[in-house]
Structure formats: C-alpha cells, structure tokens
N, C-alpha and C positions, 0 to 999 in steps of 0.2 A: 423427533423430527426435523431434521435439519432443513436449509435453506440455502441455496447458493448465489452467490453474487459474483459477476466478473466485472473488473476493472482494467481500462488501460492508461498511459503512461509511458512516456519518450523518456530516455535519457540523453544531455549531452552530447553529440555526434563524435565521442573523440574516446580514443583507445584505450590510454591511461586511466581515464577517468570512469569509464565501464570496468576496467580492469579491479580498478579500487573498491567502486559501488559491488560490486560481485561479494572483494574482501571480505565489504563491513555484512556481507546477509551472508557468511559464512560463518560467523559469531557475534551475530544481533544483543546487543546488551540487554541484560537478562531483565531490570525495569521495561521494557519494551516488547518483550515475551510476554509479561506476565499482563502486562495492561491489556493485549492483544486478549490472552485468557478469560483474564475477568470482564473484558467484552461480555464475553459470550462467544467468542468467534474458536468455533473446533476444529478446527485445518486452515490452514491459510497457503498460498504455493504463488511463488513469482515464477512466472521464462521469460527468457528474452528473444528474439529477434535480431538482429543487428541491435542498434538501440531503442525497440521499439518491445514493452514492458506488459506485461499480462500477467494480472493477478487474481487466481483463484479462491476467496472463501465460505467458507462452509458454516454457518452461526447457527444455536441455537434457539428454541424459545423465546429466549428472554434479549438477545443480542435486539437493540436498536440503534438507527448510525446517530440518532440526537443523543443517546447516553452518551456511547459513542463518541462522540466529536465535545461532548461536553464534558465528560472525565480528561481529554486528553488534553483539553484548553485546561485544564490547571494541575493537570504531571508535568514540572519545567523537567524532567526526562524526556517523557515525549516531544516537549516543543523543542528539545536539545536537538535530538534524533532527527527531527521534522525541519529544521531547519540548516542540519548538514546533511541531510540528504537530498537538501533543496539547491544544493554543490554541484551534485552532480545527475538531477531532473532538471526538465525542459517540459512546458505544460504542451496538449496535444495542439492541433492550431487554429482548431475548434472552442480552446475553454475559456471558462469568464476568468477573470483578473483573480491573482490567486488561487482557481484552481488545481488540483493535482491530477488524483488519480481522478477517471471520467468514468462512470456508470457504464457499462455496456448490455445491450439488446440481444436476450436468444431470437434467433432468426429460426433456428432447428434442433428437433431434440427426434431420437429415431427410438 
C-alpha cells in the first residue's frame, strides 16, 4: 500500500531562472533519482503554475521522512543538488528559516 504526500514551494519570480529550473528537472542527476528510489518513494511529480510548485510524492511502507532526511544529510550529491536548487527556489511566506518544501494538508477527497 502506498501513501501520498503533497508539498508546495515557490520559485524566484524570474522567467530565466524558472526556465533553468525546468531544464534541470528534464535531466535530474542519476544520484538524485537513486536517492529518491532508495528512500521508498515510488513516484514523484512536480507541477508548476507561474512561480508556484506543487509536488506529489507516492511512498511505500518503508518510507520515513526521518530516514530520508538522515540519508540526504550524508549524501554529498544530494547536498550539491539541494544547494543548486536553492538558487531558483524561495521559501513560502510562512516557512520557517531554512524550510523548503512545505507539506500540504488534504482538505477534500472524492
């Protein structure tokens, strides 16, 4: 059984930076893909409208945010990717210091 988590984040509102961000996501580094799969994430999609991002993450039973964060913290490629992505991203107005993707609450299901 899988579980779905949804997140939001903004990009800097600059068309050139947004285009570069999308280009990086057309060819995500193999080490990043590997770290995502190894964490128990079965599917991950990112959508954009203007400079707002929406991410849908489908995870398996073995996934935990704590394990993923610990693995990311010791993975130099993930750290390089995150630092690079922060060039394009900006925190949502209500984010805490250093917080990137903010988990969204489901308010409706059909």
